[in-house]
N, CA, C and O atoms as a GROMACS GRO file, in nm:
protein
  440
    1MET      N    1  -2.497  10.056  -9.954
    1MET     CA    2  -2.647   9.957  -9.940
    1MET      C    3  -2.721  10.060  -9.829
    1MET      O    4  -2.679  10.094  -9.719
    2PRO      N    5  -2.845  10.097  -9.896
    2PRO     CA    6  -2.854  10.256  -9.777
    2PRO      C    7  -2.871  10.224  -9.665
    2PRO      O    8  -2.847  10.117  -9.609
    3GLN      N    9  -2.931  10.350  -9.613
    3GLN     CA   10  -2.825  10.421  -9.475
    3GLN      C   11  -2.990  10.288  -9.377
    3GLN      O   12  -2.977  10.198  -9.294
    4ALA      N   13  -3.097  10.337  -9.434
    4ALA     CA   14  -3.224  10.261  -9.408
    4ALA      C   15  -3.234  10.125  -9.327
    4ALA      O   16  -3.263  10.090  -9.213
    5LEU      N   17  -3.184  10.055  -9.472
    5LEU     CA   18  -3.134   9.880  -9.498
    5LEU      C   19  -3.016   9.858  -9.364
    5LEU      O   20  -3.042   9.776  -9.276
    6ALA      N   21  -2.905   9.928  -9.360
    6ALA     CA   22  -2.775   9.912  -9.261
    6ALA      C   23  -2.776   9.876  -9.135
    6ALA      O   24  -2.710   9.788  -9.080
    7THR      N   25  -2.886   9.974  -9.075
    7THR     CA   26  -2.944  10.055  -8.973
    7THR      C   27  -3.009   9.854  -8.903
    7THR      O   28  -2.990   9.755  -8.831
    8ALA      N   29  -3.109   9.938  -9.024
    8ALA     CA   30  -3.209   9.753  -8.964
    8ALA      C   31  -3.130   9.611  -8.948
    8ALA      O   32  -3.154   9.528  -8.860
    9HIS      N   33  -3.049   9.601  -9.032
    9HIS     CA   34  -2.994   9.476  -8.994
    9HIS      C   35  -2.856   9.472  -8.954
    9HIS      O   36  -2.766   9.396  -8.992
   10ASP      N   37  -2.851   9.632  -8.816
   10ASP     CA   38  -2.750   9.616  -8.734
   10ASP      C   39  -2.802   9.582  -8.584
   10ASP      O   40  -2.900   9.640  -8.537
   11ALA      N   41  -2.729   9.483  -8.514
   11ALA     CA   42  -2.795   9.384  -8.376
   11ALA      C   43  -2.873   9.565  -8.288
   11ALA      O   44  -2.979   9.628  -8.278
   12GLU      N   45  -2.720   9.573  -8.244
   12GLU     CA   46  -2.716   9.705  -8.182
   12GLU      C   47  -2.816   9.796  -8.232
   12GLU      O   48  -2.911   9.783  -8.154
   13THR      N   49  -2.844   9.881  -8.322
   13THR     CA   50  -2.947   9.926  -8.381
   13THR      C   51  -3.135   9.884  -8.298
   13THR      O   52  -3.218   9.926  -8.217
   14ARG      N   53  -3.106   9.766  -8.404
   14ARG     CA   54  -3.272   9.660  -8.300
   14ARG      C   55  -3.295   9.691  -8.247
   14ARG      O   56  -3.404   9.746  -8.233
   15GLY      N   57  -3.133   9.672  -8.111
   15GLY     CA   58  -3.205   9.660  -7.982
   15GLY      C   59  -3.250   9.816  -7.935
   15GLY      O   60  -3.335   9.847  -7.852
   16ARG      N   61  -3.159   9.910  -8.021
   16ARG     CA   62  -3.140  10.006  -7.889
   16ARG      C   63  -3.305  10.046  -7.957
   16ARG      O   64  -3.363  10.110  -7.870
   17LEU      N   65  -3.364  10.035  -8.038
   17LEU     CA   66  -3.552  10.114  -8.126
   17LEU      C   67  -3.565   9.957  -8.057
   17LEU      O   68  -3.569   9.985  -7.937
   18ALA      N   69  -3.572   9.843  -8.065
   18ALA     CA   70  -3.712   9.825  -7.996
   18ALA      C   71  -3.780   9.840  -7.921
   18ALA      O   72  -3.893   9.802  -7.954
   19GLY      N   73  -3.771   9.907  -7.764
   19GLY     CA   74  -3.841   9.927  -7.703
   19GLY      C   75  -3.958  10.081  -7.727
   19GLY      O   76  -4.075  10.087  -7.689
   20PRO      N   77  -3.883  10.186  -7.798
   20PRO     CA   78  -3.886  10.286  -7.859
   20PRO      C   79  -3.995  10.218  -7.991
   20PRO      O   80  -4.106  10.269  -8.009
   21GLY      N   81  -3.955  10.124  -8.059
   21GLY     CA   82  -4.036  10.109  -8.131
   21GLY      C   83  -4.170  10.012  -8.109
   21GLY      O   84  -4.230   9.947  -8.194
   22VAL      N   85  -4.187  10.020  -8.008
   22VAL     CA   86  -4.303   9.830  -7.976
   22VAL      C   87  -4.406   9.913  -7.876
   22VAL      O   88  -4.517   9.872  -7.844
   23LYS      N   89  -4.340  10.046  -7.831
   23LYS     CA   90  -4.422  10.165  -7.762
   23LYS      C   91  -4.493  10.181  -7.868
   23LYS      O   92  -4.585  10.100  -7.882
   24ALA      N   93  -4.473  10.308  -7.996
   24ALA     CA   94  -4.481  10.334  -7.996
   24ALA      C   95  -4.626  10.238  -8.133
   24ALA      O   96  -4.746  10.259  -8.154
   25PHE      N   97  -4.548  10.162  -8.178
   25PHE     CA   98  -4.625  10.048  -8.245
   25PHE      C   99  -4.804  10.056  -8.204
   25PHE      O  100  -4.893  10.095  -8.280
   26PHE      N  101  -4.823  10.000  -8.047
   26PHE     CA  102  -4.910  10.008  -7.997
   26PHE      C  103  -4.985  10.204  -7.860
   26PHE      O  104  -5.041  10.179  -7.753
   27ARG      N  105  -4.973  10.295  -7.888
   27ARG     CA  106  -4.990  10.428  -7.925
   27ARG      C  107  -5.084  10.425  -8.030
   27ARG      O  108  -5.203  10.447  -8.012
   28ILE      N  109  -5.024  10.394  -8.160
   28ILE     CA  110  -5.089  10.396  -8.311
   28ILE      C  111  -5.162  10.284  -8.281
   28ILE      O  112  -5.272  10.324  -8.242
   29THR      N  113  -5.160  10.154  -8.278
   29THR     CA  114  -5.251  10.130  -8.325
   29THR      C  115  -5.414  10.137  -8.177
   29THR      O  116  -5.535  10.142  -8.200
   30GLU      N  117  -5.350  10.136  -8.057
   30GLU     CA  118  -5.489  10.210  -8.008
   30GLU      C  119  -5.546  10.356  -8.066
   30GLU      O  120  -5.661  10.373  -8.106
   31HIS      N  121  -5.467  10.434  -8.062
   31HIS     CA  122  -5.486  10.574  -8.179
   31HIS      C  123  -5.605  10.533  -8.293
   31HIS      O  124  -5.719  10.578  -8.304
   32TRP      N  125  -5.519  10.407  -8.392
   32TRP     CA  126  -5.686  10.382  -8.490
   32TRP      C  127  -5.709  10.288  -8.401
   32TRP      O  128  -5.589  10.263  -8.387
   33GLY      N  129  -5.763  10.212  -8.324
   33GLY     CA  130  -5.829  10.142  -8.303
   33GLY      C  131  -5.865  10.016  -8.295
   33GLY      O  132  -5.957   9.945  -8.256
   34VAL      N  133  -5.688  10.009  -8.383
   34VAL     CA  134  -5.625   9.850  -8.400
   34VAL      C  135  -5.676   9.700  -8.275
   34VAL      O  136  -5.666   9.716  -8.153
   35ASN      N  137  -5.714   9.606  -8.320
   35ASN     CA  138  -5.787   9.463  -8.187
   35ASN      C  139  -5.626   9.395  -8.219
   35ASN      O  140  -5.563   9.397  -8.325
   36ASP      N  141  -5.598   9.353  -8.121
   36ASP     CA  142  -5.524   9.255  -8.139
   36ASP      C  143  -5.452   9.121  -8.239
   36ASP      O  144  -5.340   9.070  -8.244
   37GLN      N  145  -5.588   9.098  -8.315
   37GLN     CA  146  -5.612   9.023  -8.409
   37GLN      C  147  -5.520   9.108  -8.518
   37GLN      O  148  -5.421   9.050  -8.563
   38GLN      N  149  -5.548   9.239  -8.559
   38GLN     CA  150  -5.520   9.351  -8.649
   38GLN      C  151  -5.324   9.384  -8.652
   38GLN      O  152  -5.236   9.407  -8.734
   39ARG      N  153  -5.342   9.364  -8.484
   39ARG     CA  154  -5.204   9.431  -8.476
   39ARG      C  155  -5.094   9.287  -8.559
   39ARG      O  156  -5.014   9.300  -8.652
   40LEU      N  157  -5.138   9.140  -8.468
   40LEU     CA  158  -5.095   9.066  -8.536
   40LEU      C  159  -5.059   9.088  -8.723
   40LEU      O  160  -4.949   9.106  -8.775
   41ALA      N  161  -5.153   9.082  -8.770
   41ALA     CA  162  -5.132   9.070  -8.902
   41ALA      C  163  -5.025   9.206  -8.918
   41ALA      O  164  -4.908   9.192  -8.954
   42LEU      N  165  -5.085   9.338  -8.887
   42LEU     CA  166  -4.933   9.406  -8.902
   42LEU      C  167  -4.796   9.366  -8.848
   42LEU      O  168  -4.692   9.428  -8.869
   43LEU      N  169  -4.803   9.296  -8.802
   43LEU     CA  170  -4.639   9.247  -8.747
   43LEU      C  171  -4.601   9.122  -8.827
   43LEU      O  172  -4.484   9.090  -8.805
   44GLY      N  173  -4.668   9.039  -8.919
   44GLY     CA  174  -4.621   8.980  -9.041
   44GLY      C  175  -4.622   8.789  -8.900
   44GLY      O  176  -4.669   8.795  -8.786
   45GLN      N  177  -4.595   8.732  -8.925
   45GLN     CA  178  -4.625   8.592  -8.940
   45GLN      C  179  -4.523   8.608  -8.854
   45GLN      O  180  -4.533   8.492  -8.814
   46SER      N  181  -4.386   8.672  -8.757
   46SER     CA  182  -4.251   8.645  -8.688
   46SER      C  183  -4.336   8.658  -8.615
   46SER      O  184  -4.360   8.538  -8.620
   47VAL      N  185  -4.447   8.713  -8.511
   47VAL     CA  186  -4.500   8.770  -8.363
   47VAL      C  187  -4.655   8.683  -8.341
   47VAL      O  188  -4.763   8.691  -8.399
   48ALA      N  189  -4.608   8.607  -8.238
   48ALA     CA  190  -4.750   8.485  -8.220
   48ALA      C  191  -4.815   8.586  -8.120
   48ALA      O  192  -4.755   8.686  -8.081
   49ARG      N  193  -4.930   8.554  -8.084
   49ARG     CA  194  -5.031   8.608  -7.949
   49ARG      C  195  -4.981   8.614  -7.850
   49ARG      O  196  -4.988   8.720  -7.790
   50SER      N  197  -4.903   8.496  -7.789
   50SER     CA  198  -4.828   8.508  -7.647
   50SER      C  199  -4.748   8.601  -7.666
   50SER      O  200  -4.733   8.671  -7.566
   51THR      N  201  -4.658   8.647  -7.801
   51THR     CA  202  -4.531   8.796  -7.777
   51THR      C  203  -4.557   8.864  -7.752
   51THR      O  204  -4.502   8.931  -7.665
   52LEU      N  205  -4.702   8.906  -7.840
   52LEU     CA  206  -4.787   9.085  -7.881
   52LEU      C  207  -4.838   9.086  -7.690
   52LEU      O  208  -4.827   9.186  -7.618
   53ASN      N  209  -4.875   8.989  -7.656
   53ASN     CA  210  -4.910   8.938  -7.460
   53ASN      C  211  -4.774   9.064  -7.376
   53ASN      O  212  -4.786   9.167  -7.310
   54GLU      N  213  -4.683   9.003  -7.414
   54GLU     CA  214  -4.556   9.009  -7.374
   54GLU      C  215  -4.561   9.182  -7.349
   54GLU      O  216  -4.574   9.260  -7.255
   55TRP      N  217  -4.540   9.186  -7.513
   55TRP     CA  218  -4.484   9.301  -7.547
   55TRP      C  219  -4.558   9.453  -7.509
   55TRP      O  220  -4.518   9.568  -7.518
   56LYS      N  221  -4.661   9.404  -7.471
   56LYS     CA  222  -4.761   9.517  -7.354
   56LYS      C  223  -4.703   9.508  -7.268
   56LYS      O  224  -4.626   9.600  -7.242
   57GLU      N  225  -4.708   9.439  -7.218
   57GLU     CA  226  -4.646   9.427  -7.008
   57GLU      C  227  -4.506   9.473  -7.057
   57GLU      O  228  -4.491   9.587  -7.012
   58LYS      N  229  -4.379   9.431  -7.140
   58LYS     CA  230  -4.227   9.456  -7.140
   58LYS      C  231  -4.182   9.438  -7.261
   58LYS      O  232  -4.158   9.323  -7.298
   59PRO      N  233  -4.159   9.559  -7.355
   59PRO     CA  234  -4.119   9.543  -7.501
   59PRO      C  235  -3.994   9.508  -7.488
   59PRO      O  236  -3.909   9.516  -7.399
   60PRO      N  237  -4.003   9.464  -7.606
   60PRO     CA  238  -3.850   9.306  -7.580
   60PRO      C  239  -3.715   9.382  -7.612
   60PRO      O  240  -3.707   9.504  -7.619
   61ARG      N  241  -3.607   9.293  -7.632
   61ARG     CA  242  -3.540   9.372  -7.574
   61ARG      C  243  -3.416   9.448  -7.712
   61ARG      O  244  -3.341   9.542  -7.738
   62THR      N  245  -3.482   9.298  -7.770
   62THR     CA  246  -3.437   9.305  -8.006
   62THR      C  247  -3.603   9.300  -8.016
   62THR      O  248  -3.700   9.288  -7.941
   63LEU      N  249  -3.563   9.324  -8.206
   63LEU     CA  250  -3.616   9.256  -8.286
   63LEU      C  251  -3.538   9.238  -8.461
   63LEU      O  252  -3.437   9.269  -8.525
   64SER      N  253  -3.669   9.167  -8.473
   64SER     CA  254  -3.556   9.122  -8.599
   64SER      C  255  -3.584   9.241  -8.708
   64SER      O  256  -3.644   9.348  -8.715
   65VAL      N  257  -3.497   9.149  -8.794
   65VAL     CA  258  -3.514   9.275  -8.945
   65VAL      C  259  -3.654   9.293  -8.974
   65VAL      O  260  -3.706   9.402  -8.998
   66ASP      N  261  -3.691   9.220  -8.973
   66ASP     CA  262  -3.815   9.225  -9.066
   66ASP      C  263  -3.926   9.340  -8.996
   66ASP      O  264  -4.003   9.415  -9.054
   67GLN      N  265  -3.897   9.318  -8.822
   67GLN     CA  266  -3.992   9.320  -8.762
   67GLN      C  267  -3.944   9.500  -8.697
   67GLN      O  268  -4.015   9.574  -8.628
   68ILE      N  269  -3.813   9.525  -8.747
   68ILE     CA  270  -3.818   9.670  -8.747
   68ILE      C  271  -3.847   9.763  -8.918
   68ILE      O  272  -3.859   9.886  -8.923
   69GLU      N  273  -3.851   9.719  -8.976
   69GLU     CA  274  -3.849   9.733  -9.084
   69GLU      C  275  -4.012   9.747  -9.078
   69GLU      O  276  -4.051   9.859  -9.110
   70ARG      N  277  -4.132   9.638  -9.037
   70ARG     CA  278  -4.283   9.693  -9.065
   70ARG      C  279  -4.329   9.829  -8.952
   70ARG      O  280  -4.411   9.920  -8.968
   71LEU      N  281  -4.234   9.795  -8.826
   71LEU     CA  282  -4.281   9.895  -8.736
   71LEU      C  283  -4.165  10.052  -8.849
   71LEU      O  284  -4.087  10.139  -8.810
   72ARG      N  285  -4.176  10.044  -8.879
   72ARG     CA  286  -4.127  10.144  -8.936
   72ARG      C  287  -4.209  10.211  -9.092
   72ARG      O  288  -4.237  10.325  -9.130
   73TYR      N  289  -4.224  10.092  -9.141
   73TYR     CA  290  -4.330  10.125  -9.230
   73TYR      C  291  -4.458  10.198  -9.153
   73TYR      O  292  -4.503  10.304  -9.194
   74LEU      N  293  -4.508  10.131  -9.043
   74LEU     CA  294  -4.602  10.184  -8.974
   74LEU      C  295  -4.566  10.299  -8.958
   74LEU      O  296  -4.587  10.373  -9.054
   75VAL      N  297  -4.501  10.357  -8.841
   75VAL     CA  298  -4.521  10.520  -8.883
   75VAL      C  299  -4.491  10.622  -8.949
   75VAL      O  300  -4.500  10.745  -8.944
   76GLY      N  301  -4.430  10.489  -9.051
   76GLY     CA  302  -4.389  10.608  -9.202
   76GLY      C  303  -4.598  10.666  -9.280
   76GLY      O  304  -4.645  10.762  -9.342
   77ILE      N  305  -4.656  10.525  -9.216
   77ILE     CA  306  -4.778  10.555  -9.287
   77ILE      C  307  -4.834  10.639  -9.152
   77ILE      O  308  -4.745  10.724  -9.151
   78TYR      N  309  -4.864  10.651  -9.113
   78TYR     CA  310  -4.917  10.708  -8.925
   78TYR      C  311  -4.857  10.870  -8.958
   78TYR      O  312  -4.915  10.970  -8.915
   79GLU      N  313  -4.759  10.874  -9.023
   79GLU     CA  314  -4.708  10.997  -8.977
   79GLU      C  315  -4.767  11.028  -9.141
   79GLU      O  316  -4.837  11.125  -9.171
   80GLY      N  317  -4.746  10.978  -9.186
   80GLY     CA  318  -4.848  11.092  -9.399
   80GLY      C  319  -4.973  11.065  -9.330
   80GLY      O  320  -5.016  11.171  -9.284
   81LEU      N  321  -5.048  10.967  -9.304
   81LEU     CA  322  -5.194  10.997  -9.255
   81LEU      C  323  -5.185  11.126  -9.197
   81LEU      O  324  -5.210  11.227  -9.263
   82GLU      N  325  -5.149  11.132  -9.072
   82GLU     CA  326  -5.165  11.308  -8.969
   82GLU      C  327  -5.099  11.380  -9.049
   82GLU      O  328  -5.081  11.489  -8.994
   83ARG      N  329  -5.052  11.377  -9.154
   83ARG     CA  330  -4.992  11.529  -9.249
   83ARG      C  331  -5.128  11.576  -9.358
   83ARG      O  332  -5.167  11.676  -9.418
   84LEU      N  333  -5.156  11.475  -9.342
   84LEU     CA  334  -5.262  11.471  -9.454
   84LEU      C  335  -5.414  11.480  -9.413
   84LEU      O  336  -5.513  11.510  -9.478
   85PHE      N  337  -5.402  11.453  -9.320
   85PHE     CA  338  -5.568  11.508  -9.297
   85PHE      C  339  -5.547  11.610  -9.106
   85PHE      O  340  -5.630  11.609  -9.015
   86ARG      N  341  -5.414  11.681  -9.108
   86ARG     CA  342  -5.388  11.760  -8.971
   86ARG      C  343  -5.458  11.808  -8.974
   86ARG      O  344  -5.486  11.839  -8.859
   87ARG      N  345  -5.560  11.868  -9.075
   87ARG     CA  346  -5.684  12.021  -9.036
   87ARG      C  347  -5.802  11.907  -8.882
   87ARG      O  348  -5.842  11.955  -8.776
   88GLY      N  349  -5.825  11.763  -8.931
   88GLY     CA  350  -5.871  11.668  -8.879
   88GLY      C  351  -5.887  11.588  -8.808
   88GLY      O  352  -5.954  11.490  -8.842
   89PRO      N  353  -5.830  11.599  -8.679
   89PRO     CA  354  -5.710  11.482  -8.590
   89PRO      C  355  -5.820  11.295  -8.628
   89PRO      O  356  -5.770  11.188  -8.661
   90ASP      N  357  -5.916  11.315  -8.612
   90ASP     CA  358  -6.020  11.171  -8.649
   90ASP      C  359  -6.028  11.153  -8.800
   90ASP      O  360  -6.084  11.043  -8.802
   91LEU      N  361  -6.012  11.185  -8.928
   91LEU     CA  362  -5.989  11.225  -9.040
   91LEU      C  363  -5.912  11.082  -9.064
   91LEU      O  364  -5.976  11.000  -9.131
   92SER      N  365  -5.801  11.048  -9.022
   92SER     CA  366  -5.736  10.972  -9.042
   92SER      C  367  -5.754  10.782  -9.002
   92SER      O  368  -5.738  10.667  -9.041
   93ARG      N  369  -5.794  10.861  -8.907
   93ARG     CA  370  -5.824  10.762  -8.816
   93ARG      C  371  -6.024  10.683  -8.879
   93ARG      O  372  -6.061  10.571  -8.844
   94ARG      N  373  -6.106  10.774  -8.963
   94ARG     CA  374  -6.185  10.732  -8.966
   94ARG      C  375  -6.122  10.682  -9.142
   94ARG      O  376  -6.161  10.584  -9.205
   95TRP      N  377  -6.057  10.745  -9.171
   95TRP     CA  378  -6.026  10.703  -9.299
   95TRP      C  379  -5.931  10.562  -9.356
   95TRP      O  380  -5.921  10.514  -9.469
   96LEU      N  381  -5.860  10.516  -9.204
   96LEU     CA  382  -5.862  10.373  -9.258
   96LEU      C  383  -5.968  10.274  -9.155
   96LEU      O  384  -5.918  10.183  -9.088
   97THR      N  385  -6.006  10.281  -9.154
   97THR     CA  386  -6.139  10.271  -9.077
   97THR      C  387  -6.292  10.204  -9.203
   97THR      O  388  -6.385  10.124  -9.190
   98THR      N  389  -6.242  10.296  -9.314
   98THR     CA  390  -6.372  10.354  -9.402
   98THR      C  391  -6.421  10.270  -9.518
   98THR      O  392  -6.491  10.347  -9.585
   99PRO      N  393  -6.420  10.156  -9.574
   99PRO     CA  394  -6.398  10.046  -9.706
   99PRO      C  395  -6.358  10.145  -9.843
   99PRO      O  396  -6.423  10.241  -9.883
  100ARG      N  397  -6.256  10.100  -9.889
  100ARG     CA  398  -6.184  10.257  -9.961
  100ARG      C  399  -6.223  10.143 -10.112
  100ARG      O  400  -6.195  10.024 -10.093
  101ARG      N  401  -6.289  10.181 -10.263
  101ARG     CA  402  -6.331  10.220 -10.358
  101ARG      C  403  -6.242  10.082 -10.486
  101ARG      O  404  -6.245   9.988 -10.565
  102ASP      N  405  -6.152  10.212 -10.384
  102ASP     CA  406  -6.018  10.201 -10.498
  102ASP      C  407  -5.903  10.095 -10.434
  102ASP      O  408  -5.847  10.073 -10.328
  103HIS      N  409  -5.909  10.031 -10.613
  103HIS     CA  410  -5.693   9.961 -10.589
  103HIS      C  411  -5.594  10.053 -10.491
  103HIS      O  412  -5.549  10.168 -10.488
  104PRO      N  413  -5.587   9.902 -10.396
  104PRO     CA  414  -5.634   9.804 -10.355
  104PRO      C  415  -5.692   9.761 -10.203
  104PRO      O  416  -5.660   9.725 -10.090
  105PHE      N  417  -5.768   9.784 -10.263
  105PHE     CA  418  -5.874   9.767 -10.161
  105PHE      C  419  -6.030   9.681 -10.171
  105PHE      O  420  -6.100   9.615 -10.094
  106HIS      N  421  -6.036   9.721 -10.298
  106HIS     CA  422  -6.170   9.677 -10.338
  106HIS      C  423  -6.272   9.626 -10.232
  106HIS      O  424  -6.304   9.508 -10.222
  107ASN      N  425  -6.317   9.720 -10.159
  107ASN     CA  426  -6.405   9.745 -10.090
  107ASN      C  427  -6.451   9.719  -9.995
  107ASN      O  428  -6.568   9.702  -9.963
  108LYS      N  429  -6.237   9.707  -9.871
  108LYS     CA  430  -6.185   9.630  -9.762
  108LYS      C  431  -6.143   9.796  -9.708
  108LYS      O  432  -6.118   9.892  -9.780
  109THR      N  433  -6.144   9.791  -9.604
  109THR     CA  434  -6.104   9.844  -9.522
  109THR      C  435  -5.942   9.877  -9.514
  109THR      O  436  -5.868   9.790  -9.468
  110PRO      N  437  -5.888  10.000  -9.557
  110PRO     CA  438  -5.726   9.966  -9.556
  110PRO      C  439  -5.652   9.891  -9.429
  110PRO      O  440  -5.531   9.868  -9.433
   0.00000   0.00000   0.00000
């Protein structure tokens, strides 16, 4: 089993990463100008609006495997965009908020 999957399935690791992961999630989504509806879409069906609001006040003690993996993907996308657009800090945000003609976006924003 790949190391990343092994750690995502370990309850102790998920507990250790929950607080920092959720804090990073809110920092990244604030930087991108993401609203709560979009945050919920990024987190998937496993998080209700009330849970999201609770996380703003106090990060959870643990997360599910799906939630950890979604946060990991989000951080990876953030890091990739920051590297790609390192000369212009606002370019990554602009890339996300501008409709893209290419596949898979079909004139929608990423």
